[in-house]
C-alpha positions as CSV (number, residue, x, y, z in Angstrom):
1,M,58.1,262.8,124.1
2,D,59.5,265.8,122.2
3,S,60.5,266.1,118.6
4,G,64.2,266.8,117.8
5,A,63.3,270.4,116.8
6,E,61.5,270.9,120.1
7,I,64.5,269.4,122.0
8,L,66.8,271.8,120.1
9,V,64.8,274.8,121.0
10,K,64.6,273.8,124.7
11,C,68.3,273.4,124.7
12,L,68.7,276.9,123.2
13,E,66.5,278.2,126.0
14,K,68.7,276.5,128.6
15,E,71.7,278.3,127.1
16,D,69.9,281.6,127.7
17,V,69.6,282.3,124.0
18,E,67.5,285.5,123.6
19,V,67.3,285.8,119.9
20,V,67.8,283.7,116.7
21,F,68.5,285.4,113.4
22,G,67.2,283.2,110.6
23,Y,65.7,282.5,107.2
24,P,63.4,279.4,106.7
25,G,63.2,276.7,104.1
26,G,61.9,273.2,103.6
27,A,64.6,271.3,105.5
28,A,64.2,273.6,108.5
29,L,60.4,273.7,108.8
30,E,60.3,271.7,112.0
31,I,62.9,273.9,113.7
32,F,61.1,277.1,112.8
33,D,57.8,275.6,113.9
34,A,59.3,274.7,117.3
35,L,60.9,278.2,117.6
36,Q,57.5,279.8,117.0
37,K,56.3,278.3,120.3
38,S,59.4,279.5,122.2
39,K,60.1,282.7,124.2
40,I,63.2,283.1,122.0
41,R,62.9,286.1,119.7
42,N,62.9,285.0,116.1
43,I,64.2,287.7,113.7
44,L,63.6,287.1,110.0
45,V,66.5,288.5,108.0
46,R,66.5,289.1,104.3
47,H,69.6,287.0,103.4
48,E,71.2,284.1,105.3
49,Q,74.6,285.8,105.2
50,G,72.9,288.7,107.0
51,A,71.8,286.2,109.7
52,A,75.4,285.1,110.3
53,H,76.7,288.7,110.4
54,A,73.8,289.7,112.7
55,A,74.7,286.9,115.1
56,N,78.3,288.1,114.9
57,G,77.4,291.7,115.8
58,Y,75.2,290.5,118.6
59,A,78.0,288.4,120.1
60,R,80.5,291.2,119.8
61,A,78.3,293.8,121.4
62,S,76.9,291.6,124.2
63,G,79.8,289.2,124.9
64,K,77.3,286.3,124.6
65,V,77.1,283.6,121.9
66,G,75.2,284.7,118.8
67,V,72.8,282.2,117.1
68,C,71.6,282.0,113.5
69,L,69.5,279.5,111.6
70,A,69.0,278.6,108.0
71,T,67.7,275.8,105.8
72,S,69.8,273.3,103.8
73,G,71.5,273.8,100.4
74,P,71.7,277.4,99.4
75,G,70.5,278.5,102.8
76,A,73.5,276.8,104.4
77,T,76.0,277.9,101.8
78,N,74.8,281.5,102.1
79,L,75.9,281.3,105.7
80,I,79.5,280.3,104.8
81,T,81.0,283.8,104.4
82,G,79.6,284.6,107.8
83,V,81.2,281.4,109.2
84,A,84.6,282.4,107.8
85,T,84.1,286.0,109.0
86,A,83.5,284.8,112.6
87,Y,86.3,282.3,112.4
88,M,88.9,284.8,111.3
89,D,87.9,287.2,114.1
90,S,87.4,284.6,116.8
91,I,83.7,285.5,117.4
92,P,81.5,283.0,119.3
93,I,78.4,282.1,117.2
94,V,76.4,278.9,116.8
95,L,75.0,278.3,113.4
96,I,72.1,275.8,112.9
97,T,71.3,274.4,109.5
98,G,68.5,272.2,108.3
99,Q,69.6,269.2,106.2
100,V,67.9,266.6,104.0
101,S,66.8,263.4,105.7
102,T,69.6,261.0,106.6
103,S,68.4,258.4,104.0
104,M,68.9,261.0,101.3
105,I,72.3,262.3,102.3
106,G,74.8,261.6,99.5
107,T,72.2,261.2,96.8
108,D,72.4,264.7,95.5
109,A,68.9,265.3,96.8
110,F,67.0,268.6,96.3
111,Q,68.8,271.3,98.3
112,E,71.4,268.9,99.6
113,V,75.0,270.1,100.3
114,D,77.7,268.8,102.5
115,V,77.8,271.8,104.8
116,T,79.9,270.1,107.5
117,G,82.5,269.4,104.8
118,I,82.4,272.9,103.5
119,S,82.6,274.5,106.9
120,D,85.2,272.2,108.4
121,P,88.3,274.4,107.6
122,I,86.5,277.7,108.6
123,S,84.7,276.7,111.8
124,K,86.0,275.8,115.3
125,H,83.9,272.6,115.2
126,N,80.8,271.2,113.5
127,Y,78.3,268.5,114.0
128,L,76.1,266.4,111.7
129,V,73.3,265.2,114.0
130,K,72.4,261.5,113.4
131,D,70.6,260.6,116.6
132,T,67.9,262.8,118.0
133,A,68.7,261.7,121.6
134,E,72.2,263.2,121.1
135,L,70.9,266.7,120.6
136,P,71.2,267.9,124.3
137,R,74.8,266.9,124.4
138,I,75.6,268.4,121.0
139,V,74.0,271.7,121.8
140,K,75.7,271.9,125.2
141,E,79.1,271.1,123.6
142,A,78.5,273.5,120.7
143,F,78.0,276.5,123.0
144,Y,80.9,275.5,125.3
145,I,83.3,275.2,122.3
146,A,82.1,278.4,120.8
147,K,82.7,280.5,123.9
148,S,85.6,278.8,125.6
149,G,89.3,279.0,124.9
150,R,89.7,281.0,121.7
151,P,86.1,281.7,120.7
152,G,84.8,280.8,117.3
153,P,81.9,279.6,115.2
154,V,80.4,276.1,115.7
155,L,77.9,274.7,113.2
156,I,75.1,272.1,113.9
157,D,73.6,270.4,110.8
158,L,70.3,268.8,111.6
159,P,68.7,266.4,109.1
160,K,64.9,266.8,108.6
161,D,64.0,263.3,109.9
162,V,66.2,263.8,113.0
163,A,64.4,267.1,113.7
164,A,61.0,265.4,113.3
165,A,61.7,262.2,115.3
166,R,60.2,262.0,118.8
167,V,62.3,260.7,121.7
168,E,62.8,260.9,125.4
169,A,66.0,262.9,125.6
170,E,68.0,263.4,128.8
171,D,69.4,266.7,129.7
172,C,73.2,267.2,129.4
173,L,74.4,268.8,132.6
174,R,78.2,269.0,131.9
175,V,80.7,269.0,129.1
176,D,83.7,266.7,129.1
177,L,85.6,266.7,125.8
178,R,88.7,264.6,125.7
179,G,91.5,266.4,123.9
180,Y,89.8,269.9,124.4
181,K,91.1,271.4,127.6
182,P,92.0,275.1,127.0
183,N,94.9,276.2,129.2
184,I,93.7,279.0,131.4
185,I,96.5,279.8,133.9
186,G,99.9,281.1,132.8
187,H,103.0,279.0,133.5
188,K,104.7,280.4,136.6
189,G,108.2,280.1,135.1
190,Q,107.2,282.0,132.0
191,I,105.4,284.6,134.1
192,R,108.8,285.1,135.9
193,Q,110.5,285.6,132.5
194,V,107.9,288.1,131.4
195,V,108.3,290.1,134.7
196,Q,112.1,290.1,134.3
197,L,111.9,291.4,130.8
198,L,109.5,294.1,131.9
199,R,112.0,295.1,134.6
200,E,114.9,295.2,132.1
201,A,113.1,296.9,129.2
202,E,113.8,300.6,128.6
203,R,111.3,301.0,125.8
204,P,108.4,298.5,126.4
205,L,105.3,298.5,124.3
206,L,101.9,296.8,124.8
207,C,99.9,295.7,121.8
208,A,96.2,295.0,122.6
209,G,94.4,292.7,120.1
210,G,90.9,291.4,120.0
211,G,91.8,288.8,122.6
212,V,91.8,291.5,125.3
213,I,88.2,292.3,124.6
214,S,87.2,288.6,124.3
215,A,88.8,287.9,127.7
216,G,87.3,291.0,129.3
217,A,90.8,292.0,130.3
218,E,90.6,295.8,129.7
219,E,91.0,296.7,133.4
220,E,94.1,294.5,133.7
221,L,95.5,296.0,130.5
222,L,95.0,299.5,131.8
223,C,96.4,298.6,135.3
224,L,99.6,297.2,133.8
225,A,100.1,300.1,131.3
226,E,99.6,302.7,134.0
227,Q,101.7,300.9,136.7
228,L,104.7,300.7,134.4
229,Q,103.8,303.6,132.2
230,I,103.9,301.5,129.0
231,P,102.4,302.9,125.9
232,V,99.7,300.9,124.1
233,V,99.0,300.3,120.4
234,N,96.0,298.4,119.1
235,T,95.2,296.0,116.3
236,L,91.9,296.7,114.4
237,M,90.1,294.1,116.5
238,G,91.6,295.5,119.7
239,L,90.3,299.0,119.3
240,G,88.3,300.1,122.3
241,S,90.3,298.0,124.8
242,I,91.9,301.3,126.0
243,S,90.4,304.7,125.6
244,R,91.8,306.7,122.7
245,E,91.8,309.7,125.0
246,H,94.2,308.0,127.4
247,P,97.7,309.6,127.3
248,L,99.3,306.1,126.9
249,S,97.1,305.2,123.9
250,L,98.8,305.5,120.5
251,G,96.0,304.0,118.3
252,M,96.1,301.4,115.6
253,L,99.4,300.0,114.1
254,G,99.9,298.1,110.9
255,T,99.5,298.4,107.1
256,Y,97.0,301.3,107.6
257,G,98.1,302.1,111.1
258,L,98.9,305.6,112.5
259,A,102.4,306.9,111.9
260,K,103.0,307.3,115.6
261,A,101.9,303.8,116.5
262,N,104.1,302.3,113.7
263,L,107.2,304.2,114.6
264,V,106.9,303.4,118.3
265,T,106.6,299.7,117.3
266,Q,109.8,299.9,115.3
267,N,111.7,301.6,118.1
268,C,110.6,299.6,121.1
269,D,112.9,297.1,122.8
270,L,110.1,294.9,124.2
271,F,106.9,294.2,122.4
272,I,104.2,292.5,124.5
273,A,101.5,291.0,122.2
274,L,98.2,290.5,124.0
275,G,95.6,288.3,122.2
276,M,96.7,289.0,118.6
277,R,97.7,286.9,115.6
278,F,100.6,288.8,114.2
279,D,98.8,288.8,110.8
280,D,100.3,290.5,107.8
281,R,98.0,293.6,108.2
282,V,99.7,294.2,111.6
283,T,103.3,293.3,110.9
284,G,104.1,294.4,107.4
285,N,107.3,292.5,106.4
286,T,107.8,290.1,109.4
287,K,111.6,290.2,108.9
288,K,111.5,294.0,109.5
289,F,108.9,294.0,112.4
290,A,110.0,295.5,115.7
291,P,113.7,294.9,114.8
292,Q,115.1,296.1,118.2
293,A,112.6,294.2,120.3
294,K,112.3,291.1,122.3
295,I,108.8,289.7,121.9
296,I,106.4,288.3,124.4
297,H,103.3,286.7,123.0
298,I,100.4,286.0,125.3
299,D,97.4,284.1,123.8
300,I,94.8,281.5,124.6
301,D,95.6,279.6,121.4
302,T,98.9,277.7,121.3
303,A,98.8,277.4,117.5
304,E,99.1,281.2,117.1
305,I,102.4,281.5,119.1
306,G,105.4,281.4,116.8
307,K,103.3,280.9,113.7
308,N,104.2,284.2,112.0
309,I,106.8,285.9,114.3
310,R,109.7,284.5,116.3
311,V,108.8,284.8,120.0
312,D,111.2,285.1,122.9
313,V,108.7,284.3,125.6
314,P,105.5,282.4,124.8
315,L,102.7,282.4,127.4
316,V,99.5,280.5,126.8
317,G,96.3,281.1,128.8
318,D,93.4,283.4,129.6
319,L,94.6,287.0,129.2
320,K,92.6,288.3,132.2
321,I,94.1,285.7,134.5
322,I,97.6,286.0,133.1
323,L,97.7,289.8,133.3
324,K,96.6,289.5,136.9
325,Q,99.4,287.1,137.5
326,I,101.9,289.5,136.0
327,I,100.6,292.4,138.0
328,E,100.8,290.4,141.2
329,S,104.3,289.3,140.4
330,L,105.4,292.9,140.0
331,E,104.6,293.4,143.7
332,G,103.5,297.0,143.3
333,E,106.6,298.1,141.4
334,K,106.0,301.3,139.5
335,R,107.8,303.2,136.8
336,E,107.7,307.0,136.9
337,G,107.1,308.4,133.5
338,S,106.8,306.7,130.1
339,W,109.9,306.2,127.9
340,L,108.0,308.3,125.4
341,T,109.5,311.5,126.8
342,R,108.5,315.0,125.6
343,E,111.5,314.9,123.2
344,T,110.6,311.5,121.8
345,L,106.9,312.5,121.5
346,A,108.0,315.7,119.7
347,E,109.8,313.7,117.1
348,L,106.8,311.4,116.7
349,E,104.5,314.4,116.5
350,K,106.5,315.6,113.5
351,E,105.7,312.4,111.8
352,A,102.1,312.5,112.8
353,A,101.9,316.1,111.5
354,R,103.5,315.0,108.2
355,E,100.9,312.2,108.1
356,A,98.0,314.6,108.7
357,A,99.3,317.0,106.1
358,A,100.0,314.4,103.5
359,T,96.7,312.6,103.8
360,P,94.2,313.9,101.4
361,A,91.5,312.5,103.6
362,N,92.1,315.5,105.8
363,A,91.5,319.1,104.8
364,P,94.6,321.2,104.1
365,A,95.4,323.8,106.7
366,G,93.3,326.9,106.2
367,S,90.9,325.2,103.9
368,A,87.6,327.1,103.8
369,G,86.0,325.5,100.7
370,P,82.7,323.6,100.7
371,E,84.3,320.2,99.9
372,I,83.8,317.5,102.5
373,Y,86.9,315.5,103.5
374,P,86.6,312.1,105.3
375,G,88.5,313.6,108.2
376,D,85.8,316.2,108.6
377,V,83.2,313.5,109.0
378,I,85.1,311.6,111.6
379,S,86.0,314.7,113.6
380,A,82.3,315.9,113.5
381,L,81.1,312.4,114.6
382,N,83.6,312.4,117.5
383,Q,81.9,315.5,118.8
384,L,78.5,313.8,118.9
385,I,79.0,310.2,119.9
386,T,79.0,309.1,123.6
387,P,81.3,306.5,125.2
388,D,78.4,304.0,124.9
389,T,77.8,304.6,121.1
390,I,78.4,301.4,119.1
391,V,80.0,301.9,115.7
392,T,80.0,299.1,113.1
393,T,81.7,299.5,109.7
394,D,81.9,297.7,106.4
395,V,85.2,297.2,104.7
396,G,87.2,299.7,102.7
397,Q,88.6,303.1,103.0
398,H,85.7,304.3,105.3
399,Q,86.6,301.5,107.7
400,I,90.2,302.7,108.1
401,W,89.2,306.3,108.4
402,A,87.0,305.3,111.2
403,A,89.6,303.0,112.8
404,Q,92.3,305.7,112.6
405,G,90.2,308.6,113.8
406,L,87.3,307.6,116.1
407,K,87.8,308.5,119.7
408,L,86.6,305.1,121.0
409,R,86.5,305.0,124.8
410,K,85.0,301.6,125.7
411,P,85.4,297.9,124.6
412,R,82.7,296.4,122.4
413,T,81.9,299.7,120.8
414,F,83.8,299.2,117.5
415,I,82.6,296.2,115.4
416,S,84.3,295.6,112.1
417,S,85.3,292.6,110.0
418,G,89.1,292.3,110.4
419,G,90.6,289.0,109.3
420,L,88.3,288.2,106.3
421,G,87.5,291.8,105.4
422,T,83.9,291.1,104.5
423,M,82.0,293.8,102.6
424,G,78.3,293.8,103.4
425,Y,79.1,293.2,107.1
426,G,78.3,296.6,108.6
427,I,74.5,296.8,108.4
428,P,73.6,293.2,109.6
429,A,76.3,293.4,112.3
430,A,74.7,296.6,113.5
431,I,71.3,294.9,113.5
432,G,72.8,292.3,115.9
433,A,74.4,295.0,118.0
434,Q,71.2,297.0,118.2
435,V,69.2,293.9,119.2
436,A,71.8,293.1,121.9
437,C,71.8,296.7,123.2
438,P,68.4,298.2,122.4
439,G,68.9,301.3,124.5
440,R,72.1,302.4,122.9
441,T,72.9,304.3,119.7
442,V,74.3,302.1,116.9
443,V,76.0,303.9,114.0
444,V,77.0,302.2,110.7
445,I,79.9,303.7,108.7
446,T,79.8,302.3,105.2
447,G,80.6,303.0,101.6
448,D,78.6,303.0,98.4
449,G,80.0,299.6,97.4
450,S,79.5,297.9,100.8
451,F,76.1,299.5,101.3
452,Q,74.8,297.8,98.2
453,M,75.9,294.4,99.6
454,G,74.3,294.9,103.0
455,M,71.3,296.9,101.7
456,P,68.7,294.0,101.8
457,E,68.9,294.0,105.6
458,L,67.3,297.4,105.7
459,G,64.1,295.4,105.3
460,T,65.0,293.7,108.6
461,C,65.5,297.1,110.2
462,L,62.1,298.2,108.9
463,A,60.3,295.1,110.1
464,E,61.9,295.2,113.6
465,D,61.8,298.9,114.1
466,L,65.6,299.1,114.6
467,P,66.8,302.7,114.7
468,L,70.3,302.3,113.1
469,K,72.1,305.5,112.0
470,I,73.9,304.9,108.7
471,I,76.6,307.2,107.4
472,L,77.2,306.4,103.7
473,F,80.4,307.7,102.1
474,N,79.6,308.0,98.4
475,N,82.7,308.4,96.1
476,K,81.1,306.4,93.3
477,T,84.1,304.1,93.5
478,L,85.4,300.9,95.1
479,G,87.9,303.2,96.9
480,M,90.3,300.8,98.6
481,V,90.6,298.7,95.4
482,K,91.3,301.9,93.5
483,Q,93.9,302.9,96.0
484,L,95.6,299.5,95.7
485,Q,95.6,299.9,91.9
486,D,97.1,303.4,92.4
487,H,100.1,301.8,94.1
488,Y,100.4,298.3,92.6
489,C,99.0,298.8,89.0
490,E,100.6,302.2,88.2
491,R,97.2,303.9,88.5
492,R,95.5,301.7,86.0
493,H,92.0,301.4,87.3
494,T,89.9,298.5,86.3
495,S,86.3,297.7,87.5
496,V,86.4,300.2,90.4
497,Y,84.3,303.1,89.1
498,F,80.5,302.8,89.3
499,R,79.2,304.2,86.0
500,K,75.7,304.4,87.5
501,L,74.5,304.2,91.1
502,P,70.9,304.1,92.5
503,D,69.6,307.2,94.2
504,F,70.4,306.3,97.8
505,Q,67.9,309.0,99.0
506,Y,65.0,307.1,97.4
507,I,66.3,303.8,98.8
508,A,66.3,305.3,102.3
509,R,62.7,306.5,101.8
510,A,61.6,303.1,100.4
511,Y,62.6,301.5,103.7
512,G,60.9,304.2,105.8
513,A,64.2,305.8,106.9
514,L,65.1,309.4,107.4
515,S,66.8,310.5,104.2
516,L,69.6,313.0,104.5
517,S,72.5,314.2,102.3
518,A,75.5,316.4,102.8
519,R,77.5,318.0,100.1
520,D,78.9,321.1,101.8
521,K,81.2,321.1,104.8
522,K,79.2,323.8,106.6
523,E,76.0,321.6,106.7
524,L,77.8,318.5,107.9
525,P,77.6,319.0,111.7
526,E,73.9,319.9,111.5
527,K,73.1,316.9,109.3
528,L,75.1,314.5,111.6
529,E,73.3,315.8,114.6
530,Q,69.9,315.5,112.9
531,L,70.7,311.9,112.0
532,L,71.7,310.9,115.5
533,R,68.8,312.8,117.1
534,H,66.2,311.0,114.8
535,P,64.4,308.3,116.8
536,G,64.2,305.8,114.0
537,L,66.3,304.4,111.1
538,G,68.2,307.1,109.3
539,I,70.7,307.3,106.4
540,L,73.0,310.2,105.8
541,E,74.7,310.2,102.4
542,I,78.0,312.1,102.2
543,E,79.5,312.8,98.8
544,I,83.3,312.8,98.7
545,S,86.0,312.8,96.1
546,A,87.3,309.5,94.8
547,E,90.8,311.0,95.0
548,Y,90.9,310.7,98.8
549,N,93.1,307.7,99.8
550,V,93.9,306.2,103.2
551,Y,97.3,307.1,104.5
552,P,99.8,306.2,105.9
553,M,100.1,302.9,104.1
554,V,102.7,300.2,104.3
555,L,103.3,298.6,100.9
556,G,103.9,294.9,100.5
557,G,107.4,293.8,101.6
558,Q,108.0,297.0,103.6
559,G,108.5,297.5,107.3
560,L,106.1,299.6,109.5
561,D,108.6,302.5,109.4
562,E,108.6,302.5,105.6
563,M,105.2,304.2,105.2
564,V,104.0,306.0,102.1
565,F,101.7,309.1,102.3
566,S,100.7,309.6,98.7
567,V,100.5,308.0,95.2
568,P,103.9,308.1,93.4
569,G,103.9,311.0,90.9
570,A,100.5,312.3,92.2
571,C,99.9,315.8,93.5
572,S,97.5,315.4,96.4
573,K,95.4,318.3,97.7
574,G,96.9,317.7,101.2
575,G,100.4,318.2,100.0
576,D,103.5,316.4,101.3
């Protein structure tokens, strides 16, 4: 007979789990003891939230289910931000928490917390295991739920006595969940409606969200776009689903989207939404969104369709399968040339030029001074990264500079917290990505505020010899919050300036990392190249001005074509 903990670990092995990111404690002793005897790699993180984010990054880089493990009480609650982060971005992870013995549940025992109750609204599903013999079924179901349909986090809470009990447990060979039958194939009648609208549209536009990457539907997206010459915009989560170097790729739309992408959205007559939520950061004012367009929404999750935006044709199912159905129904029909003619593109280029000139993140034309602009960093990085380079970011201005400017060419190469906007995500997510893809370069783009939230996981990098390359924008400010205060608080800045900061160069050395800094534009390419060439962990600190904001920006209540490019009344170095 095996203990519950041993059964759990054997079940993880049967799910082909390669690694578990965790932090031990009293209620999880049996699980960690069983894990020690397993072939599964056990990575000790420095904070439980880091474990959840690492599992998230592992899942996004590999396409597999990420797994993390923590003890009861504070261990479990420290995972919660990671649960919500994965839930908002539809990332498949399984979180395992120790729990006090079943006889003590509800007694306010030491390190007891109702983690299933806490996680219920922010997880796809959760389990409180009461019978050791049920573990094979529960684990099998947890992995199936996490990765099927719309992916998401599933939590298993395992009481200490259930983990210690020894039983004869039967393997679970199949999952049959009544009431949970994700629809996969698109309705034929609605497929016909979609095809008819595609034939009739003069100015169609595809919007690829994170669901395209989750479904592995990048080839089908490209096939449809090229066949009908339809331009493509991306949500933040969908970046990488089409190469930014492709002539049909217009980049990210939304609150901080590129001017060209936003303007095309507002001028299209058919908007085809693929695996996206129509969240507020994409649409701006929903009443002003794509005002001339009929809208097709294709998604695996029925609940998302019609939730935020009125939809003309809803279509539920697996994106890869549905796009194949649409392509087959078109019977080889092709469109010669995109509706974005040279004249149309010329007009949009004027807006894009205005955007580039107005954005103080970019150097003014003819600038020869030593000052480093964020655009300089992204441009230099584009010259050095390969199509296989994985970039993770934290949350803030640096995230948007990366999303707007990086020349991403492959899916699963841009990993960033979208829906929840979690600071401290970038470094642990990069750890997960590096573990999933040990032969590839993983770059972290972070800011001084976010870095200090994710900094403890440098200890994990040190212990596991993980060669992350960290680019740290230091403007001594919580830049995105300051920018919001610029626009919404009449430039009254509260709690955004760091009066004192640690010396990040010494922090890098304390963790055995290559320590670099750049304060002059001329030295930037050499320092970036040195960072990427270094075989181990490296940190490049880049000092920039706190005056550089992210533009264009769509303010609350405005449509995507009502972008602003500067702070009212301010004189930016980039000009207007």
